[in-house]
C-alpha positions as CSV (number, residue, x, y, z in Angstrom):
1,X,103.0,81.9,118.8
2,X,105.9,83.5,116.4
3,X,104.0,84.3,112.7
4,X,106.6,85.3,109.8
5,X,105.5,86.5,106.5
6,X,106.6,88.0,103.3
7,X,104.9,90.7,102.1
8,X,104.7,92.4,98.6
9,X,103.4,96.0,99.0
10,X,102.2,97.5,95.8
11,X,100.8,101.0,94.4
12,X,102.7,104.6,95.3
13,X,105.1,102.9,97.5
14,X,108.5,104.5,96.7
15,X,110.1,107.4,97.2
16,X,107.2,108.5,100.4
17,X,109.6,107.1,102.9
18,X,107.6,103.5,103.0
19,X,110.6,101.7,104.3
20,X,111.7,103.5,106.8
21,X,108.0,103.6,107.9
22,X,107.8,99.8,107.6
23,X,111.4,100.2,109.2
24,X,109.8,102.1,112.2
25,X,106.6,100.3,112.6
26,X,108.5,96.9,112.9
27,X,111.3,97.9,115.4
28,X,108.2,99.2,117.6
29,X,106.2,95.8,117.3
30,X,109.7,94.6,118.4
31,X,109.6,92.4,115.1
32,X,112.8,91.0,113.1
33,X,113.2,90.9,109.5
34,X,113.9,93.7,106.7
35,X,112.2,95.7,104.0
36,X,113.5,96.1,100.9
37,X,112.3,98.3,97.1
38,X,111.9,95.7,94.5
39,X,112.7,96.9,90.8
40,X,109.4,97.2,89.6
41,X,108.3,99.8,91.8
42,X,107.0,97.8,95.0
43,X,108.3,97.4,98.4
44,X,109.3,93.7,100.1
45,X,109.2,93.1,103.9
46,X,109.7,89.8,105.8
47,X,108.8,90.2,108.8
48,X,108.6,87.7,112.1
49,X,107.3,87.7,115.3
50,X,104.0,87.8,117.9
51,X,101.8,86.8,115.3
52,X,99.4,90.0,116.7
53,X,102.4,92.0,116.1
54,X,102.4,90.9,112.7
55,X,98.5,91.3,111.7
56,X,99.6,95.2,113.3
57,X,102.1,95.7,110.8
58,X,100.1,94.3,107.9
59,X,97.5,96.9,108.6
60,X,100.1,100.0,109.1
61,X,101.5,98.8,105.6
62,X,97.8,98.9,104.2
63,X,97.7,102.4,105.1
64,X,101.3,103.2,104.8
65,X,102.9,106.8,105.2
66,X,100.8,109.9,104.1
67,X,102.3,109.9,100.0
68,X,102.1,106.7,100.0
69,X,99.0,104.8,98.1
70,X,98.9,101.2,98.3
71,X,96.7,99.7,95.8
72,X,97.9,95.8,97.2
73,X,99.3,93.6,99.4
74,X,100.6,90.0,98.8
75,X,100.7,87.9,101.4
76,X,102.8,84.5,102.2
77,X,103.5,82.7,105.2
78,X,106.9,81.5,105.9
79,X,107.9,79.0,108.1
80,X,109.7,81.2,111.2
81,X,113.5,81.6,111.5
82,X,115.2,81.3,114.1
83,X,118.6,83.0,113.2
84,X,116.5,86.7,112.0
85,X,117.6,88.7,114.9
86,X,116.6,92.8,114.9
87,X,115.3,94.8,111.8
88,X,116.6,96.3,108.7
89,X,116.1,98.3,105.8
90,X,118.1,97.1,103.0
91,X,119.6,99.3,100.0
């Protein structure tokens, strides 16, 4: 089953390699979508793929890279989008 989620990750998640961490994890889990920094200091993730892999990405995002400190994740389910392919970091 394909699942697509929109995440807003808050805490110390910018300037700590969080986007690269998510990019690596998403590629490893064979997910499509993107990750980007938001102006308020949060990180936004849009990811799609097999439901167990999405669950794993969320689990990894809750921890983040060693220098990050995640204080919260907002998760919103979205309709799958067949046009999504590959995963990218939006700068």
